[in-house]
C-alpha positions in Angstrom: -71.9 46.6 19.2 -68.4 49.2 18.1 -66.8 48.9 14.8 -63.5 47.4 15.9 -60.5 49.0 14.6 -57.4 47.9 15.2 -55.3 48.5 17.8 -57.9 51.0 19.6 -58.6 49.9 23.0 -62.8 49.6 24.1 -64.5 49.1 27.2 -67.0 46.3 27.2 -69.1 45.7 30.1 -70.7 42.4 31.3 -73.5 42.0 34.0 -72.6 40.6 37.3 -73.6 37.3 36.5 -70.8 36.1 34.4 -68.6 36.3 37.4 -70.5 34.3 39.3 -69.4 31.2 36.7 -66.1 29.0 36.7 -63.5 31.6 36.3 -65.0 34.6 38.4 -63.0 37.3 36.6 -62.7 40.6 38.3 -61.2 43.9 36.7 -58.5 41.5 34.8 -56.9 43.2 31.5 -57.1 40.8 28.9 -55.1 40.6 24.9 -56.3 38.6 22.2 -56.8 38.3 18.2 -59.6 38.3 15.8 -60.4 36.6 12.7 -60.4 39.5 11.0 -57.1 41.1 11.8 -58.1 43.4 13.9 -56.9 43.7 17.6 -58.6 44.7 21.2 -55.3 45.7 22.7 -56.9 46.1 26.5 -60.6 45.1 27.6 -61.6 46.5 31.2 -64.5 44.8 32.5 -67.3 46.2 34.5 -70.4 45.5 36.4 -73.3 47.8 35.4 -75.0 47.2 32.0 -78.1 45.2 30.7 -76.2 43.6 27.6 -76.3 39.7 27.9 -73.0 38.3 28.7 -74.0 35.3 26.4 -73.9 38.2 23.6 -70.8 39.8 24.0 -69.4 36.3 24.8 -70.8 35.2 21.1 -69.9 38.6 19.4 -65.9 38.4 20.4 -65.9 34.9 20.7 -63.5 35.6 23.9 -62.5 32.3 25.0 -61.6 30.8 21.8 -59.5 34.1 20.8 -57.9 33.7 24.0 -57.1 29.9 23.6 -53.8 29.0 24.3 -52.2 26.9 21.7 -49.1 25.4 22.7 -46.3 25.3 20.3 -46.2 22.5 17.1 -50.3 21.8 18.1 -52.9 21.2 15.4 -56.2 22.0 16.3 -59.3 19.9 16.4 -61.6 22.3 14.6 -58.7 23.5 11.8 -59.7 21.1 8.6 -56.1 21.4 7.6 -55.8 18.8 10.7 -57.2 16.2 9.2 -55.5 16.2 5.7 -52.7 13.9 4.6 -50.0 16.4 6.3 -51.8 17.0 9.4 -52.3 15.8 12.8 -54.8 12.9 12.6 -56.8 10.8 10.0 -59.9 8.9 10.2 -60.7 5.0 10.3 -64.4 3.7 9.4 -65.3 0.3 10.1 -61.5 -0.6 9.8 -60.7 1.0 6.9 -58.8 5.0 6.2 -61.4 7.6 5.0 -59.6 10.2 2.2 -58.2 12.3 4.1 -59.6 15.7 4.2 -62.4 13.9 6.7 -63.8 15.4 9.9 -64.7 12.7 12.1 -68.0 11.5 12.3 -70.2 9.2 14.6 -68.5 5.6 15.3 -65.3 6.6 13.9 -62.0 6.4 14.7 -59.4 8.9 15.5 -55.9 8.5 14.9 -53.0 10.7 16.1 -50.0 10.3 13.5 -46.9 9.7 15.1 -45.0 12.4 16.3 -47.8 14.8 15.9 -49.9 16.3 18.3 -53.8 17.1 18.5 -55.6 20.1 20.5 -58.9 19.1 21.3 -60.9 22.9 21.2 -64.6 21.6 19.5 -66.8 21.8 22.4 -69.1 18.6 21.4 -67.5 16.0 19.8 -68.9 13.2 17.8 -69.1 10.2 19.3 -66.6 7.9 18.3 -66.0 4.5 18.5 -61.7 5.2 19.6 -58.9 7.7 19.7 -55.3 6.0 19.4 -52.6 8.2 19.8 -49.0 6.6 18.7 -46.1 6.7 19.0 -44.2 10.5 19.8 -47.4 12.0 19.5 -49.6 13.8 22.1 -53.2 14.5 22.5 -54.1 17.9 24.9 -57.2 19.5 26.1 -57.3 23.2 25.1 -58.3 25.0 28.2 -62.0 26.0 27.2 -65.2 25.9 28.9 -67.6 22.7 28.6 -65.2 20.4 26.5 -67.0 17.5 26.0 -65.1 13.7 24.9 -67.4 10.5 24.1 -65.5 7.3 23.3 -65.4 3.7 23.8 -61.8 3.9 24.3 -58.4 5.6 24.1 -54.8 3.8 23.8 -51.9 6.6 24.5 -49.2 4.5 23.2 -44.8 4.3 22.8 -42.4 6.6 23.9 -43.0 10.6 24.3 -47.0 9.8 23.6 -48.7 11.3 26.1 -52.3 12.7 27.0 -52.7 16.0 29.0 -55.4 18.2 30.5 -53.6 20.9 32.0 -49.9 20.5 32.1 -48.7 20.7 35.8 -49.8 21.0 38.9 -49.4 25.2 39.0 -51.1 25.1 35.3 -54.2 23.3 35.8 -57.1 22.8 33.6 -59.3 25.8 34.6 -62.9 25.4 32.8 -65.2 22.5 32.5 -64.3 19.1 30.7 -65.6 16.0 30.6 -64.8 12.1 29.4 -67.8 9.8 28.7 -67.1 6.2 28.5 -69.3 4.7 25.9 -70.7 0.4 26.4 -69.6 -1.0 23.5 -72.0 -3.8 21.6 -69.1 -6.6 23.3 -68.1 -5.9 26.9 -66.1 -9.1 26.8 -64.7 -7.1 23.9 -60.6 -6.6 24.2 -59.6 -4.1 22.0 -56.6 -4.6 19.3 -53.5 -2.3 18.3 -51.4 -2.2 15.5 -52.3 -6.4 15.0 -52.1 -7.7 17.8 -53.9 -7.9 21.1 -53.7 -6.4 24.1 -53.3 -8.3 27.5 -56.9 -9.9 28.2 -56.7 -7.7 31.2 -56.8 -4.3 28.3 -60.5 -4.7 27.9 -62.1 -2.2 26.3 -64.0 1.4 27.5 -61.7 3.1 29.3 -58.4 4.6 29.2 -55.4 2.7 28.4 -51.8 3.8 29.1 -48.9 1.3 27.6 -45.7 1.3 26.9 -43.6 4.2 27.8 -46.8 6.7 27.1 -47.3 8.8 29.7 -50.3 10.6 31.0 -51.1 14.1 33.4 -54.0 15.4 33.7 -54.3 18.2 36.3 -57.9 19.2 37.2 -58.3 22.6 38.8 -57.4 22.5 43.0 -60.2 22.8 45.2 -60.2 21.9 49.0 -60.9 18.8 48.8 -62.4 18.6 52.6 -63.1 19.8 55.4 -65.3 19.8 59.0 -68.2 21.4 60.1 -67.5 24.0 63.0 -70.7 24.5 64.0 -73.4 21.7 64.7 -75.6 21.8 61.5 -79.4 21.3 62.6 -81.8 19.2 60.6 -84.3 21.4 58.7 -81.2 24.4 57.8 -80.5 25.1 54.2 -77.0 26.6 55.1 -74.0 24.7 57.4 -70.9 26.4 58.5 -67.7 25.2 57.6 -63.6 25.3 58.8 -61.8 27.5 57.2 -62.1 29.9 53.8 -62.9 26.7 50.8 -62.5 27.5 47.5 -66.0 25.6 46.5 -68.2 27.3 44.1 -72.4 27.7 43.6 -73.8 24.7 41.8 -70.4 21.8 43.1 -71.9 19.2 45.2 -70.9 18.3 48.5 -71.2 15.4 50.9 -71.6 16.1 54.7 -70.6 12.6 57.2 -73.1 10.9 59.3 -72.2 11.7 62.5 -75.0 9.0 64.0 -74.4 5.2 64.0 -76.8 5.3 61.2 -74.1 5.6 57.9 -77.1 6.4 55.7 -77.4 9.8 57.3 -75.1 11.1 55.5 -76.2 14.0 52.9 -75.3 14.8 49.3 -76.2 18.4 49.0 -75.8 21.1 46.1 -73.7 24.6 47.3 -76.0 27.5 46.0 -73.3 30.4 47.2 -70.8 30.3 49.5 -69.4 33.5 52.3 -66.2 33.8 54.3 -67.6 34.6 57.8 -65.5 35.6 61.1 -67.0 33.0 63.6 -67.6 36.4 66.1 -69.7 38.2 64.1 -71.8 35.1 63.6 -74.9 34.9 65.6 -77.6 31.6 64.3 -80.3 30.1 66.2 -79.5 26.6 67.4 -75.8 27.3 66.7 -72.5 26.5 69.3 -69.5 27.8 67.4 -66.5 26.4 67.5 -64.2 28.0 69.7 -60.8 27.7 67.9 -58.2 29.9 67.0 -58.7 30.2 63.5 -60.3 32.9 61.9 -63.3 32.3 60.6 -65.3 29.5 58.5 -67.2 29.3 55.8 -71.2 29.4 55.4 -72.4 27.4 52.4 -76.0 27.5 51.1 -77.4 24.9 49.9 -79.9 23.8 47.8 -82.5 22.0 50.3 -83.0 21.8 53.5 -80.6 19.4 55.7 -83.0 16.1 56.7 -80.7 14.7 60.0 -78.6 17.3 62.0 -74.8 16.7 61.9 -72.6 17.4 64.9 -69.8 19.8 64.5 -68.7 20.4 68.6 -66.9 19.1 71.1 -68.1 16.5 73.7 -68.8 17.0 77.4 -65.4 15.1 78.1 -63.7 17.4 75.4 -63.6 14.9 72.2 -63.7 16.2 68.8 -66.9 15.2 67.4 -67.0 17.9 64.0 -68.9 15.6 60.7 -66.8 16.1 57.4 -67.4 17.9 54.9 -66.0 16.8 51.2 -65.7 17.9 47.7 -67.3 15.6 44.9 -67.6 17.5 41.6 -64.8 19.1 39.9 -64.1 20.7 36.9 -62.9 17.5 34.6 -65.0 14.6 34.9 -64.0 11.3 33.5 -67.6 8.4 33.6 -68.8 5.5 32.2 -72.2 6.6 30.5 -75.6 5.5 31.9 -76.0 2.5 30.6 -72.9 1.2 33.4 -75.7 0.6 35.9 -77.2 -1.8 33.3 -74.7 -3.9 31.6 -72.4 -6.7 33.1 -71.2 -10.1 33.4 -72.8 -9.9 37.3 -76.1 -9.4 37.7 -75.7 -7.2 34.2 -74.6 -4.2 36.4 -71.1 -2.4 36.8 -69.6 -2.4 33.9 -68.2 1.3 34.1 -65.4 2.9 32.7 -61.8 2.4 33.3 -57.8 3.3 33.1 -55.4 1.0 32.5 -51.7 1.8 33.1 -49.4 -1.0 32.1 -46.1 -1.9 29.9 -43.4 0.2 31.7 -45.3 4.0 31.3 -43.0 6.4 31.7 -45.8 8.8 34.0 -48.7 9.4 35.6 -50.2 12.2 36.9 -54.0 12.4 37.9 -54.9 15.2 40.3 -58.2 17.0 41.7 -60.5 15.0 39.0 -64.0 13.3 39.2 -64.3 9.8 38.5 -68.0 8.9 38.1 -69.5 5.1 37.6 -66.3 3.5 36.5 -64.5 -0.5 37.6 -65.7 -3.1 36.1 -67.7 -5.8 37.8 -66.8 -9.7 37.0 -63.2 -8.7 34.7 -60.0 -9.3 36.5 -57.5 -6.2 37.0 -60.7 -4.1 36.5 -63.0 -4.7 39.4 -64.4 -1.5 41.5 
């Protein structure tokens, strides 16, 4: 609650719970500017205050203030973006709306050729579509909990780009979700520039075509590992091999080691802790004898329904259940209707990615795909 004075460092203390979130910030200094032309030169984070993290974040809007805006990009939330000289305009019911209009439900957003649009709106209206035309770029800002919903996105033309993260060394670190919406006509084939795309293009997804590119890099997390010790039915924890990067509230799957494949279990992480095998003592657990330094103790939200092996057989054969990460911070998913519509048994019309006509480059790494594929449609089935 201090008065903000230009160029005067202040200290802001944050409660411990903020460090249990996605970003795990410890003892860092952050430079940012505030709208009122005040500058905080340094922020020292501590963890001993009763002031809520939410109050501090809302008071200073730390995340927006530190948001990286690439050169020559227009922000979605800036009204100037939607003016005649801005990056984008709106189509409503097939007609271009007056300049300066922000998008509303069922609109189509068109990024003008050669312009770049930065999505910094945490929850967009439910859109009909997004068109990224030749030489333009559509990029996600790296701020928390972005959610974009539409029936389709077309990225078309030489040097046009869909980007979430820059590359494998500069990834998108916060939560971003894209939801593909079910159209009234699931056999619709979207139209661009007065010609129909190939019949297999369809709708309810992202289409990259005619020299365009997509670069999507989610936060790097350990993809999978194995149990380091047998997990007994009734436990609410497992011990896995190595130092995993998994976080609270992420979802993992523990493979079956029985002849019954349905003994695989999906679990939510409640906490993780790196442990040394030499210092572990757990009832009914036989720690794997290997050369590695240690493993990770994973607390989960429910007791295990089945036993899962994490040992060697009497013959010396390794019998260690695989443990894989399902959750990712960048998510593409079909809407809830995906399981209830379709041309085969009213089922299986999910989202899709469709790449064709000499795309320039496609990089998709460390993302989560849910309710994807369109059953019964050529080149789109799961």
